[in-house]
N, CA, C and O atoms as a GROMACS GRO file, in nm:
protein
  292
    1MET      N    1  -0.296   7.977   0.959
    1MET     CA    2  -0.310   8.042   1.087
    1MET      C    3  -0.434   8.128   1.086
    1MET      O    4  -0.466   8.191   0.985
    2ASN      N    5  -0.504   8.131   1.195
    2ASN     CA    6  -0.619   8.218   1.211
    2ASN      C    7  -0.611   8.278   1.350
    2ASN      O    8  -0.635   8.209   1.450
    3HIS      N    9  -0.577   8.406   1.359
    3HIS     CA   10  -0.562   8.473   1.487
    3HIS      C   11  -0.654   8.595   1.488
    3HIS      O   12  -0.632   8.689   1.413
    4PHE      N   13  -0.754   8.592   1.573
    4PHE     CA   14  -0.852   8.700   1.580
    4PHE      C   15  -0.915   8.727   1.444
    4PHE      O   16  -0.944   8.842   1.409
    5GLY      N   17  -0.936   8.618   1.366
    5GLY     CA   18  -1.001   8.633   1.236
    5GLY      C   19  -0.906   8.665   1.123
    5GLY      O   20  -0.949   8.669   1.008
    6TRP      N   21  -0.778   8.687   1.151
    6TRP     CA   22  -0.683   8.715   1.045
    6TRP      C   23  -0.629   8.583   0.993
    6TRP      O   24  -0.598   8.494   1.072
    7LYS      N   25  -0.617   8.569   0.862
    7LYS     CA   26  -0.566   8.446   0.804
    7LYS      C   27  -0.439   8.476   0.726
    7LYS      O   28  -0.429   8.579   0.658
    8PHE      N   29  -0.343   8.387   0.736
    8PHE     CA   30  -0.216   8.404   0.667
    8PHE      C   31  -0.184   8.278   0.588
    8PHE      O   32  -0.092   8.205   0.624
    9PRO      N   33  -0.257   8.251   0.480
    9PRO     CA   34  -0.233   8.129   0.402
    9PRO      C   35  -0.094   8.132   0.338
    9PRO      O   36  -0.049   8.235   0.287
   10GLY      N   37  -0.028   8.017   0.343
   10GLY     CA   38   0.103   8.006   0.279
   10GLY      C   39   0.215   8.074   0.356
   10GLY      O   40   0.325   8.089   0.303
   11LYS      N   41   0.190   8.114   0.476
   11LYS     CA   42   0.291   8.183   0.558
   11LYS      C   43   0.342   8.090   0.667
   11LYS      O   44   0.271   7.998   0.708
   12SER      N   45   0.461   8.113   0.713
   12SER     CA   46   0.517   8.038   0.826
   12SER      C   47   0.477   8.107   0.955
   12SER      O   48   0.480   8.230   0.964
   13VAL      N   49   0.442   8.028   1.054
   13VAL     CA   50   0.407   8.082   1.186
   13VAL      C   51   0.511   8.030   1.284
   13VAL      O   52   0.532   7.909   1.294
   14VAL      N   53   0.574   8.119   1.357
   14VAL     CA   54   0.678   8.081   1.452
   14VAL      C   55   0.623   8.093   1.592
   14VAL      O   56   0.577   8.200   1.632
   15GLN      N   57   0.627   7.984   1.668
   15GLN     CA   58   0.579   7.987   1.806
   15GLN      C   59   0.675   8.067   1.892
   15GLN      O   60   0.796   8.049   1.886
   16THR      N   61   0.619   8.157   1.972
   16THR     CA   62   0.702   8.234   2.065
   16THR      C   63   0.660   8.210   2.209
   16THR      O   64   0.739   8.234   2.300
   17THR      N   65   0.538   8.164   2.233
   17THR     CA   66   0.489   8.145   2.369
   17THR      C   67   0.563   8.031   2.437
   17THR      O   68   0.580   7.924   2.379
   18SER      N   69   0.606   8.055   2.560
   18SER     CA   70   0.674   7.956   2.644
   18SER      C   71   0.808   7.910   2.589
   18SER      O   72   0.859   7.806   2.631
   19VAL      N   73   0.865   7.984   2.496
   19VAL     CA   74   1.000   7.954   2.449
   19VAL      C   75   1.096   8.027   2.543
   19VAL      O   76   1.082   8.147   2.564
   20PRO      N   77   1.192   7.954   2.601
   20PRO     CA   78   1.282   8.020   2.696
   20PRO      C   79   1.352   8.140   2.633
   20PRO      O   80   1.386   8.138   2.514
   21GLY      N   81   1.373   8.241   2.710
   21GLY     CA   82   1.439   8.360   2.660
   21GLY      C   83   1.499   8.440   2.774
   21GLY      O   84   1.479   8.409   2.891
   22ARG      N   85   1.573   8.542   2.738
   22ARG     CA   86   1.641   8.624   2.838
   22ARG      C   87   1.565   8.753   2.863
   22ARG      O   88   1.498   8.807   2.775
   23ILE      N   89   1.578   8.801   2.986
   23ILE     CA   90   1.526   8.931   3.027
   23ILE      C   91   1.646   9.010   3.077
   23ILE      O   92   1.715   8.968   3.170
   24ARG      N   93   1.671   9.125   3.016
   24ARG     CA   94   1.785   9.208   3.055
   24ARG      C   95   1.734   9.343   3.102
   24ARG      O   96   1.666   9.414   3.029
   25VAL      N   97   1.768   9.377   3.226
   25VAL     CA   98   1.726   9.505   3.284
   25VAL      C   99   1.852   9.587   3.310
   25VAL      O  100   1.943   9.543   3.380
   26TYR      N  101   1.857   9.706   3.254
   26TYR     CA  102   1.970   9.795   3.279
   26TYR      C  103   1.922   9.939   3.266
   26TYR      O  104   1.855   9.977   3.170
   27GLY      N  105   1.958  10.017   3.367
   27GLY     CA  106   1.911  10.155   3.371
   27GLY      C  107   1.759  10.159   3.371
   27GLY      O  108   1.695  10.087   3.447
   28GLY      N  109   1.703  10.242   3.288
   28GLY     CA  110   1.558  10.253   3.277
   28GLY      C  111   1.502  10.172   3.162
   28GLY      O  112   1.392  10.200   3.113
   29GLN      N  113   1.577  10.070   3.118
   29GLN     CA  114   1.537   9.995   3.000
   29GLN      C  115   1.532   9.846   3.030
   29GLN      O  116   1.612   9.795   3.109
   30VAL      N  117   1.440   9.776   2.966
   30VAL     CA  118   1.433   9.630   2.973
   30VAL      C  119   1.428   9.577   2.830
   30VAL      O  120   1.355   9.629   2.746
   31THR      N  121   1.507   9.474   2.805
   31THR     CA  122   1.508   9.408   2.674
   31THR      C  123   1.479   9.261   2.697
   31THR      O  124   1.540   9.198   2.783
   32VAL      N  125   1.386   9.207   2.620
   32VAL     CA  126   1.347   9.067   2.639
   32VAL      C  127   1.345   8.996   2.504
   32VAL      O  128   1.328   9.059   2.400
   33ASP      N  129   1.362   8.864   2.509
   33ASP     CA  130   1.344   8.782   2.390
   33ASP      C  131   1.194   8.764   2.367
   33ASP      O  132   1.116   8.771   2.462
   34ALA      N  133   1.154   8.741   2.244
   34ALA     CA  134   1.012   8.737   2.207
   34ALA      C  135   0.933   8.631   2.283
   34ALA      O  136   0.815   8.653   2.310
   35GLY      N  137   0.993   8.519   2.318
   35GLY     CA  138   0.921   8.410   2.383
   35GLY      C  139   0.897   8.426   2.531
   35GLY      O  140   0.823   8.348   2.590
   36VAL      N  141   0.957   8.526   2.592
   36VAL     CA  142   0.939   8.548   2.736
   36VAL      C  143   0.795   8.592   2.762
   36VAL      O  144   0.741   8.675   2.690
   37THR      N  145   0.734   8.535   2.865
   37THR     CA  146   0.595   8.573   2.895
   37THR      C  147   0.590   8.706   2.968
   37THR      O  148   0.685   8.748   3.033
   38LEU      N  149   0.476   8.770   2.955
   38LEU     CA  150   0.453   8.896   3.026
   38LEU      C  151   0.468   8.876   3.176
   38LEU      O  152   0.522   8.962   3.246
   39LYS      N  153   0.420   8.763   3.226
   39LYS     CA  154   0.430   8.734   3.369
   39LYS      C  155   0.576   8.729   3.414
   39LYS      O  156   0.610   8.783   3.520
   40ALA      N  157   0.662   8.666   3.335
   40ALA     CA  158   0.805   8.658   3.369
   40ALA      C  159   0.868   8.796   3.374
   40ALA      O  160   0.952   8.824   3.460
   41VAL      N  161   0.830   8.884   3.282
   41VAL     CA  162   0.883   9.020   3.279
   41VAL      C  163   0.838   9.097   3.403
   41VAL      O  164   0.918   9.165   3.467
   42VAL      N  165   0.710   9.086   3.437
   42VAL     CA  166   0.658   9.154   3.556
   42VAL      C  167   0.731   9.106   3.682
   42VAL      O  168   0.767   9.187   3.767
   43GLU      N  169   0.752   8.974   3.693
   43GLU     CA  170   0.821   8.919   3.809
   43GLU      C  171   0.966   8.965   3.816
   43GLU      O  172   1.017   8.997   3.923
   44ARG      N  173   1.033   8.968   3.702
   44ARG     CA  174   1.175   9.011   3.699
   44ARG      C  175   1.188   9.158   3.732
   44ARG      O  176   1.279   9.197   3.804
   45LEU      N  177   1.098   9.240   3.681
   45LEU     CA  178   1.103   9.383   3.712
   45LEU      C  179   1.075   9.409   3.859
   45LEU      O  180   1.131   9.502   3.917
   46ALA      N  181   0.990   9.329   3.921
   46ALA     CA  182   0.959   9.346   4.064
   46ALA      C  183   1.085   9.328   4.148
   46ALA      O  184   1.101   9.395   4.250
   47ILE      N  185   1.174   9.238   4.107
   47ILE     CA  186   1.301   9.219   4.179
   47ILE      C  187   1.382   9.347   4.178
   47ILE      O  188   1.453   9.377   4.275
   48GLU      N  189   1.374   9.422   4.070
   48GLU     CA  190   1.446   9.549   4.056
   48GLU      C  191   1.366   9.668   4.110
   48GLU      O  192   1.407   9.783   4.096
   49ASN      N  193   1.252   9.638   4.173
   49ASN     CA  194   1.161   9.743   4.224
   49ASN      C  195   1.113   9.834   4.111
   49ASN      O  196   1.105   9.956   4.126
   50ARG      N  197   1.082   9.772   3.998
   50ARG     CA  198   1.032   9.844   3.880
   50ARG      C  199   0.905   9.778   3.832
   50ARG      O  200   0.873   9.666   3.874
   51GLU      N  201   0.833   9.845   3.745
   51GLU     CA  202   0.712   9.787   3.686
   51GLU      C  203   0.688   9.850   3.551
   51GLU      O  204   0.741   9.956   3.519
   52LEU      N  205   0.605   9.783   3.471
   52LEU     CA  206   0.566   9.838   3.342
   52LEU      C  207   0.463   9.948   3.365
   52LEU      O  208   0.385   9.939   3.460
   53PRO      N  209   0.462  10.052   3.282
   53PRO     CA  210   0.365  10.161   3.302
   53PRO      C  211   0.220  10.112   3.291
   53PRO      O  212   0.133  10.161   3.363
   54VAL      N  213   0.196  10.017   3.202
   54VAL     CA  214   0.063   9.959   3.183
   54VAL      C  215   0.082   9.809   3.164
   54VAL      O  216   0.169   9.766   3.088
   55THR      N  217   0.002   9.729   3.233
   55THR     CA  218   0.012   9.584   3.220
   55THR      C  219  -0.124   9.526   3.187
   55THR      O  220  -0.216   9.535   3.268
   56PRO      N  221  -0.138   9.464   3.068
   56PRO     CA  222  -0.266   9.401   3.037
   56PRO      C  223  -0.291   9.281   3.127
   56PRO      O  224  -0.198   9.228   3.189
   57ASN      N  225  -0.413   9.239   3.136
   57ASN     CA  226  -0.452   9.129   3.224
   57ASN      C  227  -0.437   8.994   3.155
   57ASN      O  228  -0.527   8.910   3.162
   58PHE      N  229  -0.327   8.972   3.090
   58PHE     CA  230  -0.299   8.847   3.020
   58PHE      C  231  -0.154   8.808   3.048
   58PHE      O  232  -0.068   8.831   2.963
   59SER      N  233  -0.125   8.750   3.162
   59SER     CA  234   0.013   8.723   3.201
   59SER      C  235   0.078   8.610   3.122
   59SER      O  236   0.201   8.600   3.121
   60TRP      N  237   0.000   8.527   3.056
   60TRP     CA  238   0.053   8.410   2.987
   60TRP      C  239   0.098   8.437   2.844
   60TRP      O  240   0.157   8.349   2.782
   61ILE      N  241   0.072   8.554   2.791
   61ILE     CA  242   0.110   8.583   2.653
   61ILE      C  243   0.259   8.618   2.644
   61ILE      O  244   0.319   8.663   2.742
   62SER      N  245   0.316   8.596   2.528
   62SER     CA  246   0.457   8.627   2.510
   62SER      C  247   0.475   8.774   2.475
   62SER      O  248   0.384   8.841   2.427
   63MET      N  249   0.595   8.822   2.500
   63MET     CA  250   0.626   8.961   2.468
   63MET      C  251   0.624   8.983   2.317
   63MET      O  252   0.596   9.094   2.271
   64GLY      N  253   0.654   8.879   2.240
   64GLY     CA  254   0.644   8.890   2.094
   64GLY      C  255   0.501   8.918   2.051
   64GLY      O  256   0.477   8.997   1.959
   65THR      N  257   0.406   8.854   2.118
   65THR     CA  258   0.264   8.879   2.091
   65THR      C  259   0.229   9.023   2.125
   65THR      O  260   0.159   9.090   2.049
   66CYS      N  261   0.278   9.070   2.239
   66CYS     CA  262   0.250   9.209   2.281
   66CYS      C  263   0.300   9.309   2.178
   66CYS      O  264   0.240   9.415   2.159
   67PHE      N  265   0.410   9.275   2.112
   67PHE     CA  266   0.469   9.367   2.015
   67PHE      C  267   0.390   9.369   1.884
   67PHE      O  268   0.371   9.476   1.825
   68PHE      N  269   0.344   9.253   1.838
   68PHE     CA  270   0.284   9.244   1.706
   68PHE      C  271   0.132   9.251   1.703
   68PHE      O  272   0.074   9.279   1.598
   69VAL      N  273   0.066   9.225   1.816
   69VAL     CA  274  -0.080   9.223   1.820
   69VAL      C  275  -0.127   9.320   1.927
   69VAL      O  276  -0.073   9.320   2.038
   70PRO      N  277  -0.225   9.404   1.898
   70PRO     CA  278  -0.275   9.494   2.003
   70PRO      C  279  -0.326   9.415   2.124
   70PRO      O  280  -0.417   9.333   2.111
   71VAL      N  281  -0.268   9.440   2.239
   71VAL     CA  282  -0.306   9.369   2.361
   71VAL      C  283  -0.364   9.472   2.459
   71VAL      O  284  -0.305   9.577   2.482
   72HIS      N  285  -0.478   9.440   2.514
   72HIS     CA  286  -0.542   9.532   2.609
   72HIS      C  287  -0.615   9.450   2.714
   72HIS      O  288  -0.632   9.329   2.699
   73GLY      N  289  -0.657   9.515   2.818
   73GLY     CA  290  -0.735   9.446   2.920
   73GLY      C  291  -0.683   9.470   3.059
   73GLY      O  292  -0.739   9.418   3.156
   0.00000   0.00000   0.00000
C-alpha cells in the first residue's frame, strides 16, 4: 500500500470506501460504520436538521479514512 507516500509492506489493507454501513443519529451524537461515505453522513444529518461542525471538501471518502488520515479542504 502507498497512501500519501506512506508504505506498509507486509500489512493487510482493508477497503472501507463504498462498503455499506449504518448511520445512527441519537441526541447530539452520530455513530457510523467505517465504510459510510462523508456524503452519506452529511445527507443523513440534514434529514435531522443537523450538520457536522466542519466538513472537508471530499464527499466521496469514507468515515474510516476521516478517522485515520488527516483530512482537510
